[in-house]
Kinemage of the C-alpha trace (Angstrom):
@kinemage 1
@onewidth
@group {chain A} dominant
@subgroup {mainchain}
@vectorlist {calphas} color= white
{ca met a 1} P 5.394 33.551 -3.580
{ca pro a 2} L 7.712 32.970 -0.553
{ca leu a 3} L 9.897 29.914 -0.954
{ca ala a 4} L 8.677 28.659 2.387
{ca asp a 5} L 5.015 28.759 1.307
{ca arg a 6} L 4.893 26.279 -1.560
{ca val a 7} L 3.066 23.047 -2.238
{ca val a 8} L 5.467 20.218 -3.086
{ca leu a 9} L 4.517 16.945 -4.724
{ca gln a 10} L 6.652 14.138 -3.254
{ca arg a 11} L 7.407 11.463 -5.869
{ca ser a 12} L 10.341 9.556 -4.382
{ca val a 13} L 9.524 5.819 -4.291
{ca ser a 14} L 12.298 5.192 -1.822
{ca tyr a 15} L 10.707 5.054 1.630
{ca phe a 16} L 13.781 6.369 3.448
{ca arg a 17} L 14.526 9.141 0.958
{ca asn a 18} L 10.860 10.035 0.945
{ca val a 19} L 10.377 10.460 4.682
{ca his a 20} L 13.656 12.266 5.207
{ca ser a 21} L 13.231 14.709 2.363
{ca thr a 22} L 9.590 15.285 3.328
{ca ala a 23} L 10.548 16.029 6.865
{ca ala a 24} L 13.155 18.550 5.639
{ca leu a 25} L 10.658 20.181 3.287
{ca glu a 26} L 7.952 20.494 5.969
{ca ser a 27} L 10.570 21.912 8.395
{ca ala a 28} L 11.277 24.598 5.817
{ca gly a 29} L 7.589 25.518 5.818
{ca his a 30} L 6.332 23.762 2.683
{ca arg a 31} L 3.086 21.800 2.355
{ca val a 32} L 4.018 18.388 0.986
{ca val a 33} L 1.685 15.994 -0.771
{ca asn a 34} L 1.773 13.540 0.795
{ca ser a 35} L 2.806 14.634 4.313
{ca phe a 36} L 5.505 13.159 6.459
{ca ala a 37} L 2.869 11.668 8.792
{ca cys a 38} L 1.159 9.997 5.820
{ca ala a 39} L 4.460 8.741 4.329
{ca trp a 40} L 5.618 7.376 7.718
{ca val a 41} L 2.476 5.374 8.148
{ca cys a 42} L 1.982 4.138 4.483
{ca gly a 43} L 5.626 3.249 4.014
{ca asn a 44} L 5.534 0.665 6.815
{ca lys a 45} L 3.013 -2.111 6.287
{ca leu a 46} L 2.533 -2.691 10.031
{ca phe a 47} L 1.818 1.001 10.684
{ca gly a 48} L -0.541 1.043 7.736
{ca ser a 49} L -2.472 -2.034 8.985
{ca leu a 50} L -2.752 -0.474 12.460
{ca ala a 51} L -4.258 2.693 11.001
{ca leu a 52} L -6.738 0.667 8.935
{ca val a 53} L -7.825 -1.355 11.939
{ca lys a 54} L -8.123 1.751 14.122
{ca his a 55} L -10.543 3.182 11.601
{ca arg a 56} L -12.528 -0.011 11.371
{ca ile a 57} L -11.653 -0.688 7.708
{ca pro a 58} L -11.796 -4.326 6.751
{ca thr a 59} L -8.346 -5.746 6.135
{ca pro a 60} L -6.820 -9.256 5.933
{ca lys a 61} L -6.110 -10.959 9.177
{ca thr a 62} L -2.578 -9.914 10.109
{ca val a 63} L -0.125 -11.089 12.844
{ca leu a 64} L 3.128 -9.585 14.018
{ca ala a 65} L 5.990 -11.661 15.325
{ca met a 66} L 9.437 -10.719 16.565
{ca ala a 67} L 11.258 -14.042 16.622
{ca glu a 68} L 11.653 -17.216 14.601
{ca asp a 69} L 9.645 -19.456 16.936
{ca ser a 70} L 6.770 -17.031 17.426
{ca ala a 71} L 6.675 -16.366 13.630
{ca leu a 72} L 6.221 -20.091 12.908
{ca lys a 73} L 3.561 -20.401 15.604
{ca ser a 74} L 1.746 -17.348 14.282
{ca ile a 75} L 1.738 -18.827 10.738
{ca glu a 76} L 0.183 -22.008 12.164
{ca ser a 77} L -2.560 -19.862 13.770
{ca leu a 78} L -3.272 -18.167 10.449
{ca gly a 79} L -3.271 -21.461 8.563
{ca tyr a 80} L -1.545 -22.362 5.279
{ca pro a 81} L -1.104 -20.894 2.817
{ca ala a 82} L -0.035 -17.642 4.432
{ca val a 83} L 2.049 -14.632 3.326
{ca val a 84} L 5.076 -13.017 4.846
{ca lys a 85} L 6.040 -9.539 3.794
{ca pro a 86} L 8.784 -7.059 4.749
{ca val a 87} L 7.327 -4.164 6.761
{ca val a 88} L 9.172 -1.796 4.415
{ca gly a 89} L 9.252 -2.625 0.727
{ca ser a 90} L 7.471 -2.148 -2.602
{ca trp a 91} L 6.597 -3.999 -5.785
{ca gly a 92} L 6.131 -7.253 -3.907
{ca arg a 93} L 9.858 -7.679 -3.338
{ca leu a 94} L 10.767 -10.184 -0.601
{ca ser a 95} L 7.160 -11.123 -0.115
{ca ala a 96} L 6.705 -14.885 0.066
{ca leu a 97} L 3.815 -17.227 -0.241
{ca leu a 98} L 4.181 -19.928 2.497
{ca lys a 99} L 2.360 -23.008 1.238
{ca asp a 100} L 3.331 -25.354 4.051
{ca gln a 101} L 5.394 -25.698 7.185
{ca asp a 102} L 8.570 -26.639 5.329
{ca ala a 103} L 8.384 -23.530 3.167
{ca ala a 104} L 7.701 -21.348 6.235
{ca lys a 105} L 10.660 -22.752 8.139
{ca ala a 106} L 12.981 -22.189 5.148
{ca val a 107} L 11.881 -18.564 4.608
{ca ile a 108} L 11.862 -17.611 8.233
{ca glu a 109} L 15.274 -19.187 8.911
{ca asp a 110} L 16.703 -17.310 5.898
{ca arg a 111} L 15.396 -13.971 7.166
{ca glu a 112} L 17.022 -14.561 10.538
{ca his a 113} L 20.320 -13.904 8.729
{ca met a 114} L 19.215 -10.765 6.977
{ca phe a 115} L 19.166 -7.066 8.059
{ca pro a 116} L 17.173 -6.719 11.325
{ca leu a 117} L 14.354 -4.897 9.491
{ca tyr a 118} L 13.472 -8.202 7.860
{ca gln a 119} L 13.289 -9.952 11.256
{ca ile a 120} L 10.072 -8.061 11.959
{ca tyr a 121} L 7.672 -10.726 10.808
{ca tyr a 122} L 4.572 -9.227 9.200
{ca leu a 123} L 2.286 -12.208 8.487
{ca gln a 124} L -1.056 -12.263 6.720
{ca glu a 125} L -3.679 -14.760 5.752
{ca phe a 126} L -3.789 -15.650 2.102
{ca val a 127} L -7.088 -14.230 0.911
{ca arg a 128} L -9.051 -16.556 -1.360
{ca arg a 129} L -9.880 -14.187 -4.170
{ca pro a 130} L -10.213 -14.076 -7.948
{ca pro a 131} L -6.798 -14.047 -9.689
{ca arg a 132} L -6.588 -10.320 -9.472
{ca asp a 133} L -6.599 -7.381 -7.024
{ca val a 134} L -7.805 -3.776 -7.224
{ca arg a 135} L -5.845 -0.547 -7.071
{ca ser a 136} L -7.958 2.636 -6.665
{ca phe a 137} L -6.686 6.211 -6.700
{ca val a 138} L -7.913 8.859 -4.328
{ca ile a 139} L -7.142 12.541 -4.914
{ca gly a 140} L -8.375 15.166 -2.427
{ca gly a 141} L -10.939 12.833 -0.881
{ca arg a 142} L -12.360 11.555 -4.182
{ca thr a 143} L -11.927 8.190 -5.913
{ca val a 144} L -11.011 9.113 -9.448
{ca ala a 145} L -9.996 5.841 -11.020
{ca ala a 146} L -9.451 2.131 -10.349
{ca ile a 147} L -7.871 -0.815 -12.099
{ca tyr a 148} L -7.874 -4.561 -11.783
{ca arg a 149} L -4.406 -6.034 -11.715
{ca tyr a 150} L -3.771 -9.503 -13.092
{ca ser a 151} L -0.724 -11.722 -13.426
{ca asp a 152} L -0.456 -14.888 -15.518
{ca ser a 153} L 2.677 -16.101 -13.816
{ca asp a 154} L 2.881 -14.762 -10.249
{ca trp a 155} L 0.569 -14.668 -7.223
{ca arg a 156} L 1.660 -11.069 -6.858
{ca thr a 157} L -0.198 -8.782 -9.254
{ca asn a 158} L 2.084 -5.743 -9.134
{ca thr a 159} L 2.303 -4.151 -12.579
{ca ala a 160} L 5.955 -3.399 -11.823
{ca arg a 161} L 6.399 -7.218 -11.890
{ca gly a 162} L 4.568 -7.582 -15.210
{ca gly a 163} L 0.995 -7.561 -14.000
{ca lys a 164} L -1.671 -6.429 -16.433
{ca ala a 165} L -3.941 -3.427 -15.806
{ca glu a 166} L -7.571 -3.329 -16.767
{ca asn a 167} L -10.230 -0.670 -15.972
{ca cys a 168} L -12.328 -1.350 -12.892
{ca lys a 169} L -15.679 0.225 -12.344
{ca ile a 170} L -15.840 2.403 -9.227
{ca thr a 171} L -18.683 0.889 -7.213
{ca pro a 172} L -20.189 2.578 -4.080
{ca glu a 173} L -18.381 -0.011 -1.912
{ca leu a 174} L -15.019 0.639 -3.659
{ca asp a 175} L -15.466 4.402 -3.484
{ca glu a 176} L -16.388 4.373 0.232
{ca leu a 177} L -13.525 2.046 1.321
{ca ser a 178} L -10.965 3.911 -0.779
{ca val a 179} L -11.851 7.305 0.602
{ca arg a 180} L -11.984 5.955 4.198
{ca ala a 181} L -8.606 4.299 3.736
{ca ala a 182} L -7.119 7.553 2.437
{ca asp a 183} L -8.556 9.414 5.408
{ca ala a 184} L -7.210 6.779 7.805
{ca val a 185} L -3.596 7.512 6.751
{ca gly a 186} L -4.115 11.273 6.121
{ca gly a 187} L -3.454 10.956 2.419
{ca asp a 188} L -4.084 13.671 -0.216
{ca phe a 189} L -3.097 11.519 -3.233
{ca val a 190} L -2.868 7.830 -2.660
{ca gly a 191} L -3.278 4.432 -4.229
{ca val a 192} L -5.392 1.970 -2.271
{ca asp a 193} L -4.835 -1.747 -2.757
{ca leu a 194} L -7.887 -3.969 -2.182
{ca met a 195} L -8.803 -7.657 -2.606
{ca glu a 196} L -12.187 -9.210 -3.274
{ca gly a 197} L -12.747 -11.455 -0.253
{ca lys a 198} L -15.656 -13.790 0.248
{ca asp a 199} L -17.475 -11.198 2.356
{ca gly a 200} L -16.573 -8.098 0.312
{ca leu a 201} L -13.604 -5.914 -0.306
{ca leu a 202} L -10.608 -5.852 1.972
{ca val a 203} L -8.009 -3.077 2.031
{ca his a 204} L -4.546 -4.472 2.484
{ca glu a 205} L -2.349 -1.480 1.773
{ca val a 206} L -2.351 2.300 1.086
{ca asn a 207} L 0.402 3.754 -1.061
{ca asn a 208} L 1.604 7.301 -0.422
{ca thr a 209} L 3.741 7.552 -3.573
{ca thr a 210} L 1.502 5.693 -5.991
{ca glu a 211} L 2.443 4.995 -9.548
{ca phe a 212} L -0.031 5.375 -12.385
{ca lys a 213} L 1.718 4.910 -15.745
{ca asn a 214} L -0.231 1.800 -16.507
{ca thr a 215} L -3.492 3.133 -15.067
{ca val a 216} L -3.925 6.138 -17.367
{ca pro a 217} L -4.050 4.116 -20.589
{ca ala a 218} L -6.228 1.445 -18.998
{ca thr a 219} L -8.821 3.847 -17.633
{ca gly a 220} L -8.477 6.973 -19.837
{ca val a 221} L -8.398 9.065 -16.619
{ca asp a 222} L -5.865 11.907 -16.649
{ca ile a 223} L -4.469 11.249 -13.190
{ca pro a 224} L -1.387 13.565 -13.608
{ca gly a 225} L -3.629 16.456 -14.716
{ca met a 226} L -6.028 15.858 -11.850
{ca val a 227} L -3.150 15.850 -9.391
{ca ile a 228} L -1.803 19.155 -10.760
{ca asp a 229} L -5.306 20.701 -10.520
{ca tyr a 230} L -5.478 19.508 -6.914
{ca leu a 231} L -2.100 20.936 -6.031
{ca ile a 232} L -3.154 24.327 -7.561
{ca ser a 233} L -6.318 24.290 -5.514
{ca val a 234} L -4.346 23.570 -2.321
{ca gln a 235} L -1.868 26.356 -3.127
{ca lys a 236} L -4.717 28.842 -3.455
{ca arg a 237} L -6.199 28.078 -0.014
């Protein structure tokens, strides 16, 4: 097999290492799962939200602000509590729950002294949901597994922060939204994060380098094996 005709599974969780190495691999003629285009969109929460909205996928109300004053006004328009997240980041790091105006002013003022990337204010409504969220896994256009994620001590449910994983039944609604979200970002193998809103499921993020070490024991689904089978099928095309 020619070196420039291989399927490569990208597993770097660093956004910047991921997109740069993927660009280099694709330039050399490799098929990368997931592609540079997918990584570029998924690795930036704003780009991901724009892709979801473009494809009419329900997502939390989101506002973008570029300055301290406009960020504070935007939070007022969303209502308290609200959430501010870095546009690039994982595991819930530097995401903050803004419970009132004083908290918002303190967090936004602090970010004005950080690296410019953190002065892009990505603001979302705080979705009134059960004390959990949902992570589904899509491989080759098929939802293969899903988990509920709980936390006893944090409003963020990331398992990397100590959240607990429990099997979640794949309903028709969950399957449809997960597959549509994967298609919206051009993903071959992605994790889709959803929340149970009052009117149904909302997709708030799609992860291009999704982790699954806690999902396999919770669901009994052999995600690594399914990914390898998918890569082999792609290679044979």
